[in-house]
KEKOL-464671 format. One record per residue: residue number from 1; residue in one letter; x, y, z of N, C-alpha, C in turn. Coordinates in steps of 0.001 Angstrom, whole numbers. Example, Ala and Ser with C-alpha at 12.3 -4.5 7.8 and 13.67 -1.06 7.14 Angstrom:
2
(node 1, "A", (13190, -5690, 7800), (12300, -4500, 7800), (13200, -3300, 7800)) (node 2, "S", (12850, -2250, 7080), (13670, -1060, 7140), (12900, 30, 7870)) 
//
This chain:
295
(node 1, "M", (3372, -23308, -2794), (2101, -22676, -3651), (1808, -23550, -4502)) (node 2, "A", (455, -23980, -4769), (-174, -24779, -5783), (-23, -24470, -7000)) (node 3, "Q", (419, -25858, -7574), (92, -25315, -9475), (-741, -25026, -9696)) (node 4, "D", (-922, -23838, -10914), (-2064, -23594, -11435), (-2428, -24262, -12590)) (node 5, "A", (-3358, -25228, -12581), (-3204, -25867, -13736), (-4436, -25699, -14735)) (node 6, "R", (-4837, -24304, -14773), (-5814, -23985, -15458), (-5260, -23642, -16906)) (node 7, "I", (-6051, -24115, -17740), (-5784, -23906, -19326), (-6196, -22254, -19691)) (node 8, "R", (-5185, -21664, -20631), (-5242, -20579, -21166), (-5568, -21220, -22620)) (node 9, "H", (-6438, -20232, -23311), (-6950, -20312, -24480), (-6433, -19061, -25367)) (node 10, "R", (-5382, -18871, -26298), (-4741, -17663, -26686), (-4688, -17951, -28106)) (node 11, "T", (-4520, -16643, -29155), (-4337, -16716, -30554), (-3028, -15889, -30718)) (node 12, "T", (-1950, -16355, -31360), (-1140, -15446, -32034), (-1041, -15506, -33624)) (node 13, "A", (-207, -14320, -33998), (-95, -14433, -35501), (1292, -14899, -36180)) (node 14, "I", (936, -15831, -36897), (2313, -16941, -37299), (2169, -16326, -39003)) (node 15, "D", (3122, -15348, -39598), (3059, -15612, -40844), (1859, -15268, -41381)) (node 16, "G", (1132, -14321, -41155), (-235, -13650, -41263), (-1361, -14511, -41096)) (node 17, "L", (-1095, -15848, -40446), (-2027, -16342, -40066), (-2454, -16769, -38282)) (node 18, "D", (-3892, -16547, -37909), (-4272, -16736, -36259), (-4201, -18166, -36061)) (node 19, "L", (-2828, -18364, -35404), (-2822, -19723, -34611), (-3411, -19844, -33407)) (node 20, "F", (-4454, -20698, -33290), (-5256, -20519, -31863), (-4255, -21887, -30813)) (node 21, "Y", (-4224, -21637, -29718), (-3500, -22458, -29108), (-4006, -22538, -27460)) (node 22, "R", (-4014, -23450, -26716), (-4258, -23706, -25529), (-2809, -23934, -24699)) (node 23, "E", (-2870, -23277, -23721), (-1523, -23108, -22668), (-1741, -23457, -21118)) (node 24, "A", (-919, -24304, -20433), (-862, -24187, -19195), (303, -24767, -18601)) (node 25, "G", (757, -24327, -17624), (2224, -24822, -16830), (2941, -23494, -16871)) (node 26, "R", (4165, -23686, -16177), (5154, -22547, -15703), (5896, -22091, -17209)) (node 27, "N", (6350, -21307, -17431), (7223, -20995, -18825), (8703, -21567, -18724)) (node 28, "D", (8857, -21627, -17280), (10179, -22193, -17258), (10285, -23801, -17222)) (node 29, "A", (9375, -24618, -17055), (9236, -25881, -16802), (9591, -26425, -18469)) (node 30, "P", (9871, -27716, -18516), (10113, -28366, -19965), (8920, -28282, -20724)) (node 31, "A", (9107, -27788, -22050), (7947, -27395, -23061), (7622, -28910, -23163)) (node 32, "V", (6289, -29445, -23746), (5203, -30465, -24398), (4548, -30043, -25531)) (node 33, "L", (4610, -30167, -26539), (3994, -29783, -27796), (3152, -30907, -28086)) (node 34, "L", (1883, -30413, -28173), (804, -31604, -28298), (320, -31437, -29441)) (node 35, "L", (453, -32465, -30534), (-144, -32087, -31923), (-1339, -33026, -32389)) (node 36, "H", (-2256, -32479, -32700), (-3298, -33400, -32945), (-3504, -33717, -34595)) (node 37, "G", (-4520, -34605, -34823), (-4405, -35081, -36214), (-5653, -34663, -36846)) (node 38, "Y", (-6138, -35362, -37757), (-7326, -35430, -38526), (-8479, -36043, -37886)) (node 39, "P", (-9751, -35719, -37519), (-9862, -34433, -38025), (-10183, -33010, -37051)) (node 40, "T", (-9643, -33567, -35794), (-9811, -32943, -34547), (-9104, -31559, -34383)) (node 41, "S", (-8531, -31339, -33270), (-7678, -29883, -32900), (-7256, -29975, -31334)) (node 42, "S", (-6779, -29067, -30929), (-5976, -28706, -29671), (-7217, -29279, -28637)) (node 43, "H", (-8697, -29613, -29152), (-9959, -29828, -28240), (-9617, -31368, -27700)) (node 44, "M", (-8656, -32151, -28350), (-8357, -33665, -28422), (-7641, -33582, -26830)) (node 45, "F", (-6764, -32648, -26549), (-6083, -32723, -25185), (-6691, -32010, -24023)) (node 46, "R", (-8002, -31753, -24394), (-8661, -31097, -23202), (-8374, -31688, -21934)) (node 47, "H", (-8244, -32975, -21635), (-8162, -33769, -20399), (-7100, -34242, -20092)) (node 48, "V", (-5919, -33834, -20925), (-4366, -33894, -20251), (-3610, -32780, -19803)) (node 49, "I", (-4145, -31696, -20766), (-3208, -30556, -20419), (-3218, -29991, -19001)) (node 50, "G", (-4062, -30184, -18420), (-4053, -29643, -16901), (-3390, -30420, -15727)) (node 51, "P", (-3616, -31842, -16198), (-2816, -32832, -15217), (-1051, -32870, -15463)) (node 52, "L", (-807, -32584, -16912), (468, -32534, -17561), (1108, -31340, -16951)) (node 53, "S", (395, -29936, -17043), (1036, -28904, -16486), (1825, -28852, -14866)) (node 54, "A", (1343, -30148, -14664), (2224, -30066, -13087), (3667, -30075, -13348)) (node 55, "S", (4167, -30771, -14452), (5342, -30991, -14316), (6206, -30216, -15751)) (node 56, "A", (5115, -29552, -16701), (5751, -29084, -18197), (4947, -28037, -18471)) (node 57, "R", (5319, -27283, -19166), (4766, -26134, -20042), (3954, -26720, -21295)) (node 58, "V", (2865, -26796, -21136), (1778, -27759, -22362), (1552, -26287, -23267)) (node 59, "L", (1941, -26941, -24640), (1287, -25991, -25536), (477, -26806, -26590)) (node 60, "A", (-624, -26678, -27107), (-1314, -27532, -27808), (-2108, -26502, -29007)) (node 61, "P", (-1467, -26298, -30159), (-1746, -25199, -30992), (-2716, -26114, -31729)) (node 62, "D", (-3890, -25069, -32562), (-4600, -25784, -33863), (-4175, -25729, -35148)) (node 63, "L", (-3465, -26571, -35994), (-2964, -26414, -37027), (-3688, -25958, -37897)) (node 64, "P", (-3199, -24796, -38945), (-3854, -24226, -40014), (-5108, -25158, -40646)) (node 65, "G", (-6277, -24772, -40712), (-7218, -25653, -41443), (-7761, -26435, -40145)) (node 66, "F", (-7422, -26165, -38998), (-8215, -26946, -37768), (-8391, -26065, -36838)) (node 67, "G", (-9667, -26634, -36102), (-9856, -25880, -34819), (-10424, -24423, -35318)) (node 68, "F", (-9827, -23785, -34084), (-10010, -22158, -34323), (-8928, -21449, -34641)) (node 69, "S", (-7806, -21871, -35426), (-6781, -21154, -36317), (-7609, -21159, -37810)) (node 70, "S", (-6433, -19959, -38222), (-7059, -19587, -39644), (-7097, -20606, -40531)) (node 71, "S", (-7895, -20723, -41443), (-8379, -21816, -42552), (-8272, -21031, -43941)) (node 72, "P", (-7202, -20754, -44238), (-7247, -20316, -45795), (-7270, -21151, -46969)) (node 73, "T", (-7704, -20513, -47919), (-8192, -21470, -49090), (-6398, -22011, -49768)) (node 74, "V", (-6513, -23454, -50358), (-5681, -23770, -50464), (-4674, -22780, -51775)) (node 75, "D", (-5742, -21616, -52472), (-4584, -21020, -53238), (-3734, -19714, -52382)) (node 76, "R", (-4209, -19759, -50821), (-3476, -18652, -50184), (-2487, -19700, -49163)) (node 77, "Y", (-2463, -20938, -48931), (-1571, -21311, -48041), (-1610, -22701, -48819)) (node 78, "S", (-106, -23533, -48428), (201, -24713, -49207), (22, -25463, -48038)) (node 79, "Y", (-1340, -26406, -48154), (-1460, -27655, -47197), (-523, -28882, -47350)) (node 80, "T", (867, -28548, -46916), (1477, -29803, -46830), (1853, -29889, -45225)) (node 81, "F", (2388, -31350, -45077), (3091, -31107, -43554), (4528, -30590, -43515)) (node 82, "E", (5069, -30392, -44529), (6502, -29615, -44754), (6099, -28295, -44244)) (node 83, "N", (4861, -27596, -44773), (4637, -26311, -44347), (3800, -25890, -43239)) (node 84, "L", (3372, -27048, -42784), (2556, -27199, -41674), (3794, -27017, -40512)) (node 85, "A", (4596, -28176, -40704), (5873, -27709, -39770), (6325, -26349, -39415)) (node 86, "A", (6570, -25705, -40812), (7428, -24560, -40723), (6294, -23654, -40051)) (node 87, "T", (5098, -23859, -39893), (4243, -22886, -39040), (4229, -23237, -37944)) (node 88, "I", (4396, -24094, -37106), (4692, -24590, -35942), (6061, -24048, -35514)) (node 89, "E", (6892, -24149, -36270), (8117, -23841, -35936), (8263, -22313, -35418)) (node 90, "G", (7387, -21460, -36459), (7263, -19947, -35986), (6634, -20099, -34773)) (node 91, "F", (5438, -20895, -34709), (4805, -20532, -33315), (5722, -20820, -31964)) (node 92, "L", (6644, -21840, -32264), (7332, -21953, -31431), (8191, -20709, -30985)) (node 93, "D", (9079, -20662, -32097), (9833, -19228, -31797), (8904, -18278, -31174)) (node 94, "A", (7828, -18023, -31679), (7103, -16729, -30908), (6736, -17126, -29609)) (node 95, "V", (6482, -18283, -29103), (6365, -18171, -27600), (7298, -18490, -26549)) (node 96, "G", (8545, -18593, -27326), (9920, -18679, -26856), (10279, -20147, -26524)) (node 97, "V", (9942, -20930, -27182), (10204, -22382, -27023), (11406, -23144, -27593)) (node 98, "D", (12522, -23190, -27246), (13590, -23816, -28024), (13684, -25476, -28090)) (node 99, "S", (13685, -26195, -27040), (13798, -27501, -27000), (12281, -28013, -26267)) (node 100, "F", (12084, -29292, -26805), (10645, -29469, -26531), (10304, -31118, -26584)) (node 101, "F", (9406, -31715, -25622), (8830, -32901, -25917), (7874, -32810, -27090)) (node 102, "V", (7215, -33693, -27903), (6449, -33614, -28920), (5579, -34648, -28823)) (node 103, "Y", (4404, -34906, -28837), (3075, -35476, -28862), (2805, -35848, -30274)) (node 104, "L", (2947, -37114, -30934), (2764, -37331, -32312), (1497, -38236, -32520)) (node 105, "F", (236, -37715, -33061), (-701, -38317, -33292), (-1355, -38404, -34785)) (node 106, "D", (-1731, -39112, -35387), (-2268, -39356, -36860), (-1492, -38132, -37698)) (node 107, "F", (-2065, -37336, -38561), (-1500, -36182, -39001), (-431, -35457, -38119)) (node 108, "G", (-892, -35273, -37165), (308, -34551, -36295), (1352, -35528, -36096)) (node 109, "A", (1686, -36388, -36338), (2840, -37396, -36468), (3597, -36856, -37500)) (node 110, "A", (2978, -36289, -38689), (3822, -35878, -39954), (4228, -34769, -39476)) (node 111, "V", (3601, -33926, -38766), (4178, -32364, -38729), (5206, -32694, -37425)) (node 112, "G", (5052, -33350, -36796), (6473, -33601, -35821), (7313, -34107, -36044)) (node 113, "Y", (7130, -35408, -36940), (8642, -35917, -37386), (9241, -34713, -38616)) (node 114, "S", (8497, -33861, -39355), (8965, -32732, -40025), (9994, -32144, -39105)) (node 115, "L", (9299, -31664, -38107), (10028, -30794, -37141), (11306, -31334, -36548)) (node 116, "A", (11341, -32426, -36235), (12392, -33653, -35743), (13460, -33860, -36590)) (node 117, "L", (13199, -34077, -38049), (14068, -34642, -39158), (14965, -32990, -39271)) (node 118, "R", (14418, -31950, -39369), (14916, -30505, -39255), (15991, -30264, -38102)) (node 119, "H", (15091, -30376, -37184), (16116, -30053, -35874), (16205, -30770, -34868)) (node 120, "P", (16910, -32162, -35177), (16500, -33451, -34335), (16993, -32577, -32707)) (node 121, "G", (17939, -31924, -32539), (18530, -31634, -31422), (17695, -30607, -30744)) (node 122, "R", (16598, -30284, -31110), (15704, -29514, -30227), (14528, -30562, -29811)) (node 123, "V", (14634, -31711, -29948), (13724, -32663, -29535), (14094, -33480, -28423)) (node 124, "R", (13493, -33527, -27417), (14058, -33716, -26032), (13216, -35346, -25840)) (node 125, "G", (12240, -35575, -26483), (11866, -37148, -26348), (10349, -36673, -26939)) (node 126, "L", (9798, -38072, -27367), (8635, -38397, -28633), (7519, -38899, -27510)) (node 127, "I", (6530, -38781, -27484), (5358, -39026, -26976), (4493, -39632, -28300)) (node 128, "V", (4529, -40795, -28695), (3665, -41376, -29767), (2416, -42215, -29449)) (node 129, "Q", (1368, -41445, -29895), (-39, -41867, -29934), (-311, -42303, -31221)) (node 130, "N", (-708, -43584, -31818), (-1305, -43979, -33034), (-904, -43177, -33928)) (node 131, "G", (410, -43074, -34181), (1176, -42028, -35282), (1900, -43067, -36013)) (node 132, "N", (1632, -42980, -37281), (2126, -43847, -37913), (3802, -43423, -38714)) (node 133, "A", (4730, -44461, -38596), (6135, -43947, -39155), (6616, -44960, -39934)) (node 134, "H", (6136, -45996, -40034), (6656, -47294, -40819), (5671, -47902, -41693)) (node 135, "E", (6041, -48566, -42645), (5241, -49078, -43976), (4161, -49873, -43564)) (node 136, "V", (4847, -50822, -42508), (3996, -52075, -41788), (2711, -51627, -41057)) (node 137, "G", (2958, -50147, -40788), (1576, -49784, -40075), (515, -49548, -41010)) (node 138, "L", (985, -49608, -42754), (-223, -48963, -43700), (-655, -50703, -44052)) (node 139, "G", (-1820, -51060, -43295), (-2138, -52097, -44090), (-3114, -52359, -45029)) (node 140, "P", (-3892, -53323, -45592), (-4743, -53566, -46668), (-5696, -52292, -46951)) (node 141, "A", (-6016, -51391, -45548), (-7345, -50730, -46069), (-6335, -49438, -46620)) (node 142, "W", (-5036, -49612, -46833), (-4487, -48087, -47454), (-4220, -48354, -49031)) (node 143, "A", (-4539, -49496, -49391), (-4410, -49858, -51021), (-4946, -48522, -51764)) (node 144, "S", (-6238, -48522, -51513), (-6893, -47500, -52135), (-6320, -46016, -52215)) (node 145, "A", (-5759, -45862, -51066), (-5000, -44438, -50904), (-3880, -44811, -51497)) (node 146, "K", (-2980, -45286, -51556), (-1689, -45568, -52293), (-1816, -45408, -53753)) (node 147, "A", (-2950, -46226, -54392), (-3256, -46122, -55816), (-3654, -44890, -56186)) (node 148, "Y", (-4424, -43991, -55384), (-4882, -42555, -55558), (-3163, -41799, -55421)) (node 149, "W", (-2456, -41612, -54654), (-1187, -41068, -54735), (-579, -41334, -55837)) (node 150, "A", (-303, -42595, -55973), (282, -43109, -57311), (103, -42232, -58541)) (node 151, "D", (-1418, -42212, -58615), (-2472, -41328, -59917), (-3199, -40841, -59422)) (node 152, "P", (-2909, -39566, -58893), (-4315, -38617, -58383), (-5491, -38417, -59405)) (node 153, "T", (-5956, -39468, -59810), (-7244, -38895, -60770), (-8346, -39230, -59832)) (node 154, "E", (-9640, -38706, -60584), (-11071, -38348, -59688), (-11252, -39772, -59620)) (node 155, "E", (-11042, -40465, -60734), (-11835, -42121, -60785), (-10949, -43275, -59630)) (node 156, "N", (-9575, -42501, -59263), (-9105, -43188, -58116), (-9457, -42381, -56836)) (node 157, "L", (-9623, -41316, -56815), (-10230, -40984, -55186), (-11604, -41391, -54909)) (node 158, "A", (-12562, -41672, -55907), (-13703, -42200, -55972), (-13686, -43927, -54953)) (node 159, "K", (-12845, -44168, -55549), (-12499, -45474, -54720), (-12128, -45738, -53184)) (node 160, "I", (-11900, -44751, -52835), (-11696, -44486, -51335), (-12734, -44206, -50541)) (node 161, "P", (-12770, -44582, -49714), (-14122, -44589, -48760), (-14116, -43086, -48456)) (node 162, "E", (-15263, -42445, -48306), (-15315, -40822, -48459), (-14967, -40471, -46863)) (node 163, "W", (-14025, -39896, -46582), (-13826, -39381, -45011), (-14103, -37915, -44779)) (node 164, "R", (-14382, -37130, -45759), (-14745, -35730, -45704), (-16268, -35539, -45536)) (node 165, "T", (-16927, -36294, -44880), (-18228, -35917, -44437), (-18380, -36254, -42818)) (node 166, "F", (-19836, -35673, -42647), (-19857, -35869, -41392), (-19772, -37219, -40685)) (node 167, "E", (-20413, -38333, -41215), (-20178, -39552, -40935), (-19121, -40019, -41215)) (node 168, "G", (-18166, -39787, -42052), (-16759, -39762, -42030), (-15859, -39772, -40705)) (node 169, "V", (-16173, -38173, -40112), (-15826, -37579, -38999), (-16299, -38266, -37902)) (node 170, "R", (-17428, -38550, -37605), (-17650, -39488, -36455), (-17013, -40564, -36369)) (node 171, "E", (-16931, -41534, -37678), (-16420, -42893, -37795), (-14822, -42729, -37301)) (node 172, "E", (-14275, -41546, -37504), (-12666, -41420, -36931), (-12763, -41785, -35412)) (node 173, "Y", (-13892, -41288, -34788), (-13627, -41794, -33301), (-14304, -42880, -32826)) (node 174, "L", (-15340, -43373, -33887), (-15867, -44698, -33139), (-15433, -45881, -33769)) (node 175, "A", (-15032, -45954, -35132), (-14449, -46936, -35788), (-13360, -47832, -34601)) (node 176, "G", (-13825, -49103, -34627), (-12813, -49969, -33674), (-13003, -49790, -32360)) (node 177, "M", (-13881, -48756, -31898), (-13804, -48476, -30696), (-14690, -50083, -30079)) (node 178, "P", (-14186, -50372, -28884), (-14784, -51482, -28311), (-16284, -51290, -27705)) (node 179, "E", (-17039, -52024, -27997), (-18625, -51548, -27426), (-18827, -50914, -26112)) (node 180, "S", (-17780, -51392, -25186), (-17833, -51028, -23419), (-17467, -49680, -23859)) (node 181, "A", (-16908, -48964, -24698), (-16064, -47826, -24736), (-16304, -46931, -25528)) (node 182, "R", (-17539, -47061, -26276), (-18006, -46109, -27109), (-18786, -45189, -26375)) (node 183, "E", (-19543, -45567, -25139), (-20422, -44259, -24596), (-19517, -43320, -23948)) (node 184, "L", (-18055, -43622, -23769), (-17203, -42599, -23358), (-17322, -41545, -24133)) (node 185, "V", (-17109, -41757, -25420), (-16819, -40619, -26551), (-17995, -39881, -26515)) (node 186, "P", (-17866, -38208, -26081), (-18697, -37673, -26473), (-19195, -36845, -27543)) (node 187, "P", (-20421, -36813, -28339), (-20752, -36799, -29638), (-20368, -35169, -29940)) (node 188, "E", (-20093, -34380, -29084), (-19770, -32984, -29359), (-18181, -32876, -30102)) (node 189, "C", (-17290, -34190, -29766), (-16320, -34354, -30666), (-16362, -33850, -32062)) (node 190, "W", (-17200, -34872, -32780), (-17362, -34875, -34153), (-18335, -33829, -34511)) (node 191, "H", (-19099, -33405, -33952), (-19742, -32057, -34494), (-19263, -30761, -34073)) (node 192, "V", (-18223, -30858, -33053), (-17520, -29179, -33022), (-16214, -29767, -34599)) (node 193, "D", (-15826, -30955, -34635), (-14824, -30782, -35899), (-15359, -30621, -37059)) (node 194, "W", (-16800, -31439, -37055), (-17578, -31014, -38612), (-17537, -29798, -38789)) (node 195, "M", (-18096, -28941, -37837), (-18731, -27510, -38010), (-17270, -26582, -38469)) (node 196, "Q", (-16241, -27063, -37823), (-14765, -26307, -38453), (-14403, -26641, -39649)) (node 197, "M", (-14730, -28012, -39843), (-14020, -28589, -41442), (-14972, -27940, -42516)) (node 198, "C", (-16322, -27539, -42268), (-17131, -26863, -42689), (-16885, -25301, -43688)) (node 199, "R", (-15793, -24711, -42843), (-15608, -23641, -43340), (-15455, -23260, -44748)) (node 200, "P", (-15656, -22487, -45660), (-15196, -22359, -46948), (-13979, -22978, -47428)) (node 201, "G", (-13838, -23667, -48279), (-12600, -24170, -49019), (-11595, -25104, -48127)) (node 202, "N", (-12305, -25554, -47047), (-11397, -26627, -46015), (-11531, -27848, -46654)) (node 203, "L", (-12465, -28581, -47032), (-12696, -29751, -47501), (-11537, -29961, -48451)) (node 204, "D", (-11481, -28816, -49377), (-10155, -28997, -50271), (-8904, -29011, -49685)) (node 205, "A", (-8588, -28146, -48390), (-7315, -28332, -47929), (-7044, -29532, -47178)) (node 206, "Q", (-8117, -30252, -46637), (-8276, -31296, -46370), (-7705, -32574, -47365)) (node 207, "L", (-8068, -32499, -48353), (-7668, -33456, -49212), (-6161, -33351, -49743)) (node 208, "A", (-5941, -31555, -50103), (-4568, -31429, -50301), (-3324, -32269, -49054)) (node 209, "L", (-3996, -32185, -47806), (-2911, -32596, -46707), (-3068, -34440, -47016)) (node 210, "F", (-4057, -35032, -47553), (-4336, -36403, -47727), (-3406, -36738, -48711)) (node 211, "R", (-3485, -35954, -49927), (-2815, -36163, -51048), (-954, -36070, -50382)) (node 212, "D", (-660, -34811, -49531), (669, -35114, -49168), (1126, -35921, -48244)) (node 213, "Y", (97, -36556, -47554), (760, -37932, -46542), (1755, -38939, -47291)) (node 214, "A", (1478, -38856, -48931), (2293, -39730, -49340), (3699, -39536, -49670)) (node 215, "N", (3733, -38095, -49201), (4954, -37452, -49011), (5502, -37975, -47482)) (node 216, "H", (4766, -38007, -46400), (5177, -38444, -44925), (5668, -39965, -45055)) (node 217, "V", (5028, -40805, -45932), (5177, -42041, -46078), (6787, -42189, -46542)) (node 218, "A", (6738, -41053, -47751), (8017, -41167, -48279), (9539, -40980, -47671)) (node 219, "R", (8893, -40361, -46415), (10146, -39729, -45078), (10670, -41025, -44446)) (node 220, "F", (9719, -42268, -44610), (9301, -42967, -43255), (11010, -43611, -43135)) (node 221, "P", (11754, -44147, -44190), (13536, -44559, -44137), (14084, -43423, -43179)) (node 222, "L", (13761, -41895, -43342), (14500, -41129, -42918), (14212, -40999, -41366)) (node 223, "I", (12769, -41112, -40901), (12280, -41350, -39463), (12945, -42394, -38722)) (node 224, "V", (13199, -43915, -39901), (13843, -45079, -38856), (15289, -44173, -38622)) (node 225, "E", (15932, -43970, -39750), (17164, -43489, -39610), (17445, -42399, -38223)) (node 226, "F", (16239, -41461, -38090), (16719, -40749, -37073), (16255, -41305, -35881)) (node 227, "H", (15535, -42280, -35463), (15371, -43309, -34350), (16801, -43915, -34198)) (node 228, "R", (17159, -44617, -35170), (18346, -45190, -34738), (19594, -44339, -34313)) (node 229, "R", (19962, -43537, -34986), (20864, -42502, -34802), (20881, -41665, -33664)) (node 230, "H", (19718, -41242, -33595), (19267, -40041, -32105), (18878, -41204, -30877)) (node 231, "Q", (18025, -41976, -30958), (17870, -42829, -29840), (17136, -41736, -29095)) (node 232, "P", (16410, -41027, -29692), (15384, -40105, -28597), (14573, -41551, -27511)) (node 233, "P", (14462, -40731, -26352), (13669, -41080, -25518), (12225, -41284, -25725)) (node 234, "V", (11234, -42308, -26268), (10172, -42352, -26560), (9128, -43152, -25659)) (node 235, "L", (8087, -42333, -25218), (6977, -43029, -24589), (5980, -43358, -26040)) (node 236, "L", (5385, -44516, -25855), (4521, -44994, -26708), (3221, -45358, -26174)) (node 237, "L", (2106, -44733, -26510), (941, -45035, -26168), (-192, -45453, -27349)) (node 238, "W", (-961, -46665, -27278), (-1466, -47302, -28295), (-3187, -47410, -28093)) (node 239, "G", (-3691, -47559, -28767), (-5259, -47986, -28674), (-5254, -49119, -29424)) (node 240, "R", (-5234, -50254, -29187), (-4817, -51640, -30042), (-5840, -51868, -30985)) (node 241, "H", (-6980, -51218, -30937), (-8152, -51457, -31980), (-8129, -50555, -33142)) (node 242, "D", (-7344, -49834, -33057), (-7029, -48314, -34402), (-7317, -49324, -35497)) (node 243, "P", (-8442, -48738, -36585), (-8637, -49107, -37758), (-7528, -48697, -38992)) (node 244, "F", (-7083, -47861, -38353), (-6372, -47077, -39660), (-4876, -47538, -39423)) (node 245, "F", (-4254, -47795, -38328), (-2802, -48345, -38479), (-2697, -49591, -37870)) (node 246, "E", (-1801, -50782, -38363), (-2046, -51943, -38088), (-1323, -51845, -36936)) (node 247, "F", (-1478, -53077, -35804), (-571, -53264, -34695), (667, -53381, -35094)) (node 248, "E", (1081, -53812, -36372), (2846, -53806, -36258), (3327, -52919, -36301)) (node 249, "E", (2531, -51668, -36504), (3419, -50189, -36395), (4264, -50280, -34805)) (node 250, "V", (3712, -50626, -34042), (3991, -50851, -32270), (5195, -51435, -32606)) (node 251, "L", (5361, -52921, -33018), (6535, -53559, -33041), (7589, -52902, -33775)) (node 252, "A", (7269, -52010, -34574), (8402, -51584, -35744), (8999, -50689, -35408)) (node 253, "Y", (8464, -49752, -33969), (9006, -48741, -33167), (10059, -49261, -32222)) (node 254, "G", (9579, -50431, -32021), (10522, -51136, -31176), (11804, -51761, -31556)) (node 255, "R", (11706, -51981, -32704), (13048, -52558, -33368), (14172, -51803, -33486)) (node 256, "A", (13826, -49916, -33582), (14682, -49239, -33399), (15230, -48685, -32077)) (node 257, "L", (13891, -48981, -31149), (14584, -48053, -30036), (14257, -49195, -29001)) (node 258, "P", (15321, -49668, -28812), (15330, -50505, -27691), (14879, -50240, -26123)) (node 259, "A", (15094, -48809, -25680), (14558, -48315, -24649), (13331, -47852, -24518)) (node 260, "L", (12497, -48175, -25607), (10786, -47543, -26148), (10427, -47959, -24682)) (node 261, "E", (9544, -47215, -24120), (8311, -47365, -22947), (7034, -47678, -23915)) (node 262, "M", (6446, -48666, -23559), (5331, -49134, -24470), (4093, -49436, -23380)) (node 263, "H", (2892, -48610, -23695), (1762, -48872, -23179), (482, -48999, -24568)) (node 264, "V", (-14, -50333, -24132), (-1418, -50701, -25448), (-2554, -50926, -24210)) (node 265, "F", (-3540, -50114, -25240), (-4992, -49822, -24051), (-6021, -50406, -25091)) (node 266, "N", (-7088, -50631, -24243), (-8285, -51344, -24908), (-8919, -50164, -25289)) (node 267, "S", (-8484, -49528, -26495), (-9263, -48427, -27112), (-8866, -48579, -28689)) (node 268, "S", (-9028, -47404, -29239), (-9016, -47203, -30478), (-7992, -46255, -31033)) (node 269, "H", (-8207, -45174, -32186), (-7755, -44057, -32618), (-7828, -43134, -31616)) (node 270, "F", (-8646, -42745, -31161), (-8884, -41738, -30401), (-8752, -42043, -28566)) (node 271, "L", (-7305, -42568, -28440), (-7271, -43139, -27016), (-7641, -42009, -25786)) (node 272, "L", (-7209, -40842, -26255), (-7375, -39591, -25021), (-8757, -39744, -24409)) (node 273, "E", (-9763, -40006, -25567), (-11223, -39953, -25228), (-11558, -41111, -24278)) (node 274, "T", (-11201, -42183, -24303), (-11055, -43052, -22936), (-10321, -43293, -21990)) (node 275, "H", (-8806, -42986, -22382), (-7866, -43225, -21236), (-7201, -41851, -21034)) (node 276, "A", (-7826, -40625, -20827), (-6940, -39575, -20543), (-6088, -39727, -19359)) (node 277, "A", (-6659, -40066, -18462), (-6438, -40000, -16575), (-4983, -40848, -16855)) (node 278, "E", (-5060, -41754, -17563), (-3846, -43235, -17505), (-2508, -42683, -18653)) (node 279, "C", (-3150, -41811, -19487), (-2150, -41379, -20396), (-1525, -40235, -19910)) (node 280, "S", (-2410, -39266, -19194), (-1726, -37907, -18854), (-467, -38653, -17375)) (node 281, "E", (-1143, -39070, -16844), (1, -39481, -15661), (889, -40138, -16213)) (node 282, "L", (1287, -41144, -17400), (2233, -41759, -17676), (3277, -40593, -18442)) (node 283, "M", (2730, -39641, -19462), (3403, -38715, -19965), (4243, -37762, -18755)) (node 284, "A", (3272, -37468, -17731), (3925, -36541, -16659), (5057, -37192, -16143)) (node 285, "R", (5077, -38827, -15849), (6232, -39279, -15503), (7026, -39536, -16220)) (node 286, "F", (6703, -39640, -17637), (7930, -39645, -18655), (8580, -38691, -18897)) (node 287, "V", (8490, -37332, -18907), (8845, -36030, -19212), (9555, -35908, -17706)) (node 288, "S", (9346, -36279, -16628), (9941, -35686, -15582), (11098, -36586, -15419)) (node 289, "A", (10953, -37755, -15503), (12223, -39245, -15604), (13192, -38842, -16702)) (node 290, "T", (12640, -38340, -17618), (13777, -38191, -18943), (14541, -36679, -18368)) (node 291, "V", (13725, -35700, -17919), (14591, -34451, -17674), (15641, -34908, -16616)) (node 292, "D", (15239, -35570, -15538), (15820, -35931, -14270), (17241, -36808, -14891)) (node 293, "S", (16835, -37547, -15598), (18188, -38595, -16223), (19132, -37614, -17024)) (node 294, "R", (18748, -36802, -17636), (19625, -35656, -18680), (20037, -34406, -17593)) (node 295, "S", (19503, -34195, -16272), (20273, -33118, -15714), (21628, -33216, -14657)) 
//
């Protein structure tokens, strides 16, 4: 019987929040949790969920404050990566997933590593795509952010290039993208993201998460120790022209993970907009090979 690769679009209640998610694949297949970053949602995985579902149960939730999930104001929900991880942990319990592979991208890396540090035994493998976990990945462009984290005043905030605007959201997709690849990125990506981000109170929520990224950075030594101690299987997929994370980040992963499988593409931060077919094939092979080697 042919595998049904159709994507289901569902919503479940987690601690009073409506969490939207996309799902495909059999319930008895290895679970792959796809975690998006800023400013997007599970929409970024639309081209890989179907192909990956041939070998996995694929789950791509929208984090609170993103996509079609609830967007409570900051006085009703604590926008920290630890709290987002707790919400996703509740989601995994609700859909009956105990162990899983996890896709780590941008802000989603902060959520996924929080999950991994809490329960390392649940993580079957990591798929890292332009997700930062080492100090060397934060280059000179992060100087103003670090100054703001150290002293979160309005004056220091004003020194950071504004990212919570329509133009800033568009640049997340296009900055650093090779000219030959820019036309592959559909404009509805940033239009949809911006529409959802403009919900009441959501810009404040995004600022709260940006402030809390400092706590993710502070956990970098714990993440490196997690890599060294547990040696999780890791597939690294990287857009080499990423303007947000330095390429040295790729090399830092390799120092702690000698068995790392690495693929670098002529793309930027949003790699799946230009290389979804290649990445979905690599991901499916990685999941199947990891499961076979441990069965």
